[in-house]
N, C-alpha and C positions, 0 to 999 in steps of 0.2 A: 504493500500500500504506500509506504513512504517513498519507494522508488518511483511509483506512478506519479505521486504529487510533484516530485522534482523534475522528472524527465518528460512528462506529457507536454508541457509548454514548449520544450526544446524540439520535440517531434513535430508539434504543430508549426513551429517557426520554420523548420526545414521543409516540411511538405508544402506550406503556403508560399515560402520564398522561392523554392527551386522547382516546384512541380505544378504550380498553378496553371501554366500553359497547357499541361497535359490533362489535368483532372478537371479543369474549368474553374472559372472565378467563383461561382456560387458555392461549389463543393469545397473549394479551398477555404473560403470564409467560414463555411459551416464547420469544417474540421478544426480550424483554429479556435473558434468559439467553444465547440464541444469539448475539446481536450482541456482547455483552461478551466471550463466550467466543471469538468470531472475532477480536476485537481482541487477546485474550491469545495466540492461536495466531500471529497476524501479528507481534506484538511479540517472541515467541520467535524467529521467523524473522529479524527485524531484528537481534536480539541475536547470532544465529549469524553473520550477515553482518559485524557489527562485529568479532567475534572472529576469524573466518576470513579476511576480506578487508579489514580495517581500514576498513570502510564508514563514511563521514561524508557528511552532506548538510544543506542548509538550504533548505527548500522555502518559497517565498513564497506565501501564501494571498491576501493583498491588502494594499494600502497603507492603513493604519488611520488614522493621524493625520499630517497635514502642515500644521503651523502654525509659521511662522517657523523658528527653529532646531530645533524639536521635530519630528522625523520618526520615526514608529513604524510598523513593519510587523507584521502578524500572520503569524508563520512557524512552521514545524515544524523545530526543530533536532535533528538526530540525531548524537550522538557517543557515546563510551563511557559517560559519566555518564548521559545521558538514556536510552540503551538499557537500562541496568540498572534505572532507575526505571520504564520502560515495562513491563518484565517483572514487576517487583514489584507495581505498581499493578494492571495488567490481570489477572494471574494470581490474585492474592488476591481481587480484586473479583469475578472470574468464579466462584470457588469460594464466595464469600459469597452471590452471587446464587442459585446452585444450592442451597446450604444453606437459604436463606430460604424456598424453596418448601415445605419440610417444616416449618420452625420457625414460619412465619407461616400455616400451613394453616388455622387457625381464626380468623384475623383477617379481618374483612369488608373491609378496605381494602388488601389485598395489592397491587393494581396501583399505587396511589399510593406505597406503600412501595418497590416495585421501581423506579418512576420516579425517586424521590429518590436511590436507590442509583446508578442509571445517570447521573443528572445530577452527582452527587458525583464519579463516576469521570471524567466528561468534564472537570470543573473541574480535577481533579488532573492530567489529561493536558495540559491547556492550560498549567498551571504548569510541568511538567517539560520540556515541549518548547519553551518560550519561548526567544527569542534576545535579549530585551531586558527591562528591569525593569518596563515598563508592562504588557506581556503577563503577566509573572510575577505582578504585583500583581492583575491581573484574575482570573487563576486562583486566586490566594491568597484573595481576597475571595469568589470563588465557592465555594471549599471551605468557608469560614467560614459562608456563608449556608446551604449544604446541610447542614452539621453541625447548624445550628439546627433545620432541618426534621426531621432524623433523630432527634436527641436528644429533641426534643419531639413525636415522632410520636404517642405516646399522650397527646394534648393535654388529655384530660379529667382526667388526673392532675395535681394541683397541683405535685407534686414534679418531674414531667417538664417542665412549663412553666418552673419556677424554674431547673432545671438547664440547659435550653436557653438561657434568658436569661443565666444566669451565664457559660456558655461563650461566648456572643456578646459580652458586655460585656468580659470579661477579655481575650479575643482582640483586642478593639478597642484596648486599651492597647498591646499588642505591635504591632498593625498601624499605630498612629500613629507608633511609632518607625521602622518599616519605611518608611512614607510620607515621613517627614522625611529618612531616609537616601537615598531615591530623589531627593527634591528637591535635596539637597545634591550628589548625584552629577551631576545635570543642571546645577546652578549652577557646579560646578567644571569639569566636562569638556565641557559643551555638548551632551551626547548621553546617551541611556539604553540604547544598544545595547551588548551585552556586549563585542564585539570592540573597539569604539572606546574604551570605558572601560578595559578590561583592558590594552590596548596602551599607554595613556598613563599608567598608574599610576606607573611609575618616574620620570616627569617631575614628578610632584606629591608624591613621598614626603616632601619637606621643607617642603611648603607648610603654611601655618597659617591658621586661621580664628578670628575673634574671637567669643566667646560669653560673654554676661553680664559683659563687661569683662575677660575672660581670653583668652589665646592658647592654642589647642590645635592639635595636629597634625591636619590635615584627614582623612588616611587613617584615623587612630585614631577620630575622631568618626564617620566613615561606617561603619566596621567595627562599632563599638559599637551604633550605631543599627540597623544591619541585624541584629545579634545580638539586640537587644531584640525585633524582629519574630519572630525564630526562637524566643526564649524563650516567647512567647505561644503559638505554634502547637505547639511541642514540649514544652509544659508544664514548663518549667524552674523552678527555685527562685524564689519570689516570684510567678510567674505560673502556677503549677501547680494552683491550687485548683479550676479548672473540670473537670479530668480525672476525678477520682473521681466527681463528681456526674453526669458524662456517662453513667454506668452506668444511669441511669434510662431510657435508650433501649433498644430491643430488642437482644438479644445480637448478632445479625449486625452491627448498627451499631457495637457495641463492637469487634468483630473488625476491621471495615473501618477505623475511625478510629484505633484504637490499635495496629494491627499494621503496616500498610503504606502508609497514605496520609497523613491529616492531620498526625499527630504527627511524621512523618518529613520533612515539608515543610521544617521548620527546619534539619534536618541537610543536606538537599539544598541549601538556600539557602547555607549556610556553605561547603559543598564547591564549589558553582558559583562562589562569590565568593572562592575561595582566592587568586586573584591580588591581591585587595584585602587580605585578612587576613594574608597572608604578609609584607606590608610594615608591619605594626603588631604589635610584640612585646607592647605594653600590652594590645591588644585580645585577642590569643591567650591571654595570662595571665588576663584577665578571663573568657574563655570556659572556660578550664581550671578556675578556681576555682568558677564556677557549676556546671560539670559534676560536679566532685567533691562539692560540697554536695548536689546533686540526687540523685546516685547513692546516697549514704549515707543521707540523711534519708528518702527514699522507701522504702528497704529497711527502716528501723526502724519505719516506720508500718505496712508490710505485715505485720510480725511479729504484730500483735495484731488486725488487722481480722477481723471475723466474716462479712462479705459476700464470697462467693466471687468475684464480679466485681471488687470493690474491691481484693482482694488482687492480682489479676492486673493491675488498672489501675495500682496503685502500683508493681508490678513493671515495667510499661511505662515509667513515669516514671523509675525507677531505671536501666533499660537505656538510655534516651535520655541519661541522665547519662553513661554509659560512652561513648556516641557523641561527646558534646561534649568529654569528656576527650581522645579521639582527635583531634578538631578542634583543641583547645587545644595539643597537642604537635606539631601540624602534620602528623599522619598522616591526611590526608583520605581516602585510599584504604581505610584500615582502618576508619574510621567508616562508610563506605558498605558495606564488607564485613559489618560487624556489623548494619547496617540490613537488608542482604539476608538474612542468616541469621535475624535476629530476626523478620522478616516471617512466616517459615514456622512457627516454634515458638510465637510469640505468638498468631497466628491460630488455630493448633491448640488452644492452651489456652483461648482465648475460646470457640471453637465447641464444644469438649469441655464446658466449663462450661455452655454453652447447652443441650447435650443433657441434662445433669444437671438443670438448671432446668426444662426442658421435661417431663422425666419426673416431676418432683416437684411439678407444678402451680404453677410459678413460685416455688418456695421457693429463697431465695438464702443463707440463714443456715447457716454451716458447722456450728453446734451442733445443727442440726436435720437433719443428714444422717448418714452412717455406714453401713457394711456394704453399700455399693452394688455392690461388685465382682462379687458373685454374680449380680446382676440385670442389670448393665451391663458385662460382661467386656471387650467390644471398646472401649468408651469408656474404661474403666479402663486398658487396655494403651496406647491411643493417648495418653492424657493423661500416662502415665508417660514415654512417649517425649518428649513436649513438655517435661516437667519436667526430664528428664535433659539435654536440649539447652539449656534455659534456665539451668540451674545450671552448665553448662560441664563436664559429665561427659566424660571422655576419648573422643575420636574421634567425637562427635556435633557437629553444626554449630556450636552455641554455644561449644564448646571451642576451636575454631580462631579464631573472631573475637574472643571476649571475652579469651582469654589473649593474643592478639596485641596488644590494647590495653594490657594490663598490662605485657607484655614491652617494648613500644616506649616506654612511659612510663619504665620503668626505664633503658632505653638512652639516653633523651634526656639524662639526667645532671644536670639542674638540681634545685634544692631542691623546687620545685613539682612537677616531674615525679616525683621520688622519693616525694613525699607522695601524689600521685595514684595511684601504683602501690600504695602501702600502703592507701589508701582503696579501691582496686579489689579488692584481696585481701579486705579486711574485708567489703566489700559482697557479694562472692561467697559468703562464709561465711553471711552473713545471708540471701542469696538462696536458698541451699540449705535453710536452716532453714524459712523461711516457705513455700517451694514444697512441701517434703515434708509440712509441717503441713497444707497444703491437701489433698494426696493422701490422707494418713492419716485426716484428719477426715471426708473425703468418702466414701471407698471402704472404709475399714477400721473396726474396732471395732464397736460395736452401733448399730443403727438407732434414731434418736431423734425421728422425725417422727410426731406423732399425727394430723396433718391429712391424711396421704397413706398409704393402705394399702400395706404393703410388697409384698404379693403382686401388686399391680397395676403395680408399677414394671417398665418394659421398655426395651429398647434403642430408639434412635431409628430412624426409617425410613431406607431406603437413600439417599434424596436428601440426608440429613444426614450419613450415615456416609461416603459417597464422598469429599467434600471433606476430611474428617478423615484418611482414609487417604493421600490425595495430599499433604496438608500434612505428615503424619508421614514420608513418604518424603523430602520436602525437608528436614525437621528432622534426618534421619539423614545424608543424603548431600551436601547443598548445601555444607557447610563444606569437606569433604575434596575435593570435585570442583572447586570454584571457588577454593580457597585460592591456588594458584599463579598463577591468572589475575589475581586482585584484589590480592594482597599479596606475590606471589613476587618473586624476583630480577629486576630490570629491568621489573617490571610497569608502572611509571610511564612507561617509554618504549615498551613493546610494546603495552600495552592502553590505558592511560589517556591517554597522549599529551598533547594540549593541553586536554583536558577538566578536568584537575586540575593546578594549578600548584604547584611546589615551589621555593623559593629554596634552602633547605638540604635536601639529600637525607635521607630517612628512613633511619636506620641499618640496615645489612644484617648487622650482627653478631648474635651470639646471647648471651643472658644466661647466667650460670653455671647448671649443671645443677640445683643445689639450688633456684634460683629458678624454673626451668621446671616442676619437679614440685610446687612449693609449693601453688599454687591447686588443681590436681586432687586432691592428697592431702587437703587441708582439705575440699573439696567432697564427696569420697567418704566421709570420716569422719563428716560431718554426717548421712548417711543413717541409719545405725544409732542415732546419738544422737537424731535426730528421732523415730524409731520408738519408742525408749524413753520419750521425753518425752510423746508424744501418743497412744500406744497402751498401753504396758505400765504406766507410772506417770504417770497424768494429774494426780496431785496436785502434782507438782513445779512445772509451769507456774502452777497456781492459787496455790501457796505463794509463788512468786516475785512474782506479781502483787499478792498481799496484803501481802507484806513490803516491796515497793517501789511502793506505791500511787501516790505522786506521779509516779514515772516512768511507770507504766502509764497513769495518767490523761493524762499528757503525750502519750503515743504514741497512745492510743485516740482522743484529741481532735485528732489530726493536727497536733501542735505548736501548737495553738490559732491557726492561721493564719486560719481562718474567723472566729473570735471577734475577733481583732485587726483584721482588715479590716472586720468589721461595726462595731467601735467607732470606727475611724479614718475610714472612708470611707462605709459604708452609712448608719449612723445620722445623721451630720452631713448627708449628702445628702438623707435623708428630711426632716430638720428644715428645711433650706433650701427643699426642695420644698413642704412644708406652709406655710412662711412666704410663699413666692411665690404660692401658691394662695389662701390666706386673706386676706393683707394686700394684696399687689400686684394680684392678679387680681380677687378678689371685692370688696374694700373700696376699691380705687382705680380700676382699669380699668373693671370692670363698673359700679361706682357712678357714676362720672363719664362713662362711655362709653355703651354701648347701654342699660343699665338706667337710668342717669340721664336720658337723653333720653326714654326711654319713660315714666318716671314724671312728667317735666315735662309731656309732651304729655297724659298722663292727667289731671294736675292742671288744666291749662288746659281740657281737655274737660269736666271736672266743673264748673268755674266757668262755662263757656259754656252748659252745660245749664240753669243757673238762669235764663238770659235767655229760654229757650223756655217762657214762662209762658202764652202765648195771649192776653195783653192788648196791644191796639194801642198804648197809650201807652208801654209798655215798649219796643216795637220803634221807635217814633218817637223816644224818648229816645236809644236807641243810635245811630240814624241821625243825630241831631243832634250827638252827640258825635263821630261819624266825620267829618261835614262840617266841624265845628269844627277837628278835628286836621288835616284836609286843607288848609283855608284858612290855618291858622297856618303850615304847612309851606311853602305857596306864597308867603306874605308874607315869610317869613324868608329863603328861598332864591331 
């Protein structure tokens, strides 16, 4: 069964990618969807076994690397953490596959697209089922490669190519940190297998390593390097710039990458490596600070974005910040719980946005929408469900997971923890504002698109609506249904067991009542306020933007990170590249290398041609010179 979960998406990718011409487009699409859906059903069964029977397993596929002290197997590790990730990855991926049939119906390259989706799913499954850091890194890089294919799927668009390249390069920065962390793990522990490393962590908690002339705690250095890898994949502050640009890919890609797979890989890595992070307070505080900054700054940017997909993309970035806040306070189970619930409502929002874009002939500007609820009532209702879950409206899935992060941050009791709780509440308020802004500007008010006739707007086909309905059910019930399992009393002992490690137990106390109701009250109040600002009195946001133009420009330009990186990294790199090309390559290597030799031979040939005069005495003269040179050589040597 485990083998089927892992390899069925790979089989689907191969069949769809290489044999669609022979088996037909419809059959290849059906095979791709059917195989990933089968993996999803089997993963749910595995998850049930883990819950009901405490099922754990480590299946050896084959011995991969055996070189000296380095012994690496390719295995399938099944425990509580991997079973949760299997459900999230396979379920969301299968729904995205089904959705793509309708969304990509007019694209001539549907089989190639579905092949990429399946390969992406396979890479993610390799990552989450690994029992060692090398296999994890293999899946990690596979996910990065497939994201390049998917983001740049419409390769004829320059913006899509640029976005794909940007995602690839920014992630390489994080991946370099992850690779260094893995190298240091092998150097320190002599193994890359999880069990060997995690069991020996206590023995090395006081060990130090010399870097650039300074002594650092080895566990802290490893933890920070691993987290740098997570920062790249999960688009955390400083390494986040690729995420909004990734919206250039088809909307199903956005849902797959930003909801349940690629961006959550960093959170999974941190949770899997909890036995390492738990022994470094410095690293956990670093994670906490980055998570706080990410959650807040991404929410501020989402407030003013006009692209419907970019609003949701920055929302993803912000929610990932929440997850790393949970990691930073040592509540790894709560981070995974929010990852679990987030997958449903964020995929719902992305696919709902895709339905809107599909109906408006690829229009993504919020200012060119409005009044769509009459034409797309089902999409409207489903996106409201996703929005309520995202904002943490009481008793929907996001309420249980997001509020749990804020509450446990409060209970942790340190200065940084209190600060993170405050940031969490502030970000929740901003989340409610920008989320309802999206809903109201899209579905309410007057219709503002001159390029698309209002009467022709219609609901999406059934293949696109079915995934939305299933995701909406998850957005409503997943939090309440799995709350006790993931974060309930003794969940660390009953469900998570050894898959997540805690030195100091997460507090089981309850915050004061006033604190418990604080976030839900603020979130609820923001609904009528947002309606007033974006429907009844639209002049207020315009007035605020005009009166605070510097702040507005700061936010609309995304804190100028792209401009700063362009100035510091891109432009100098271009100048160095041009110098190396024109001076080193053309004027040095080519001049004195192949071009120089070629020109010299050409010069000699032109001179030699002059001796081909046809006069015998010229040839006799050359022969005489040659004989003279030969005799002189023989006499001397």
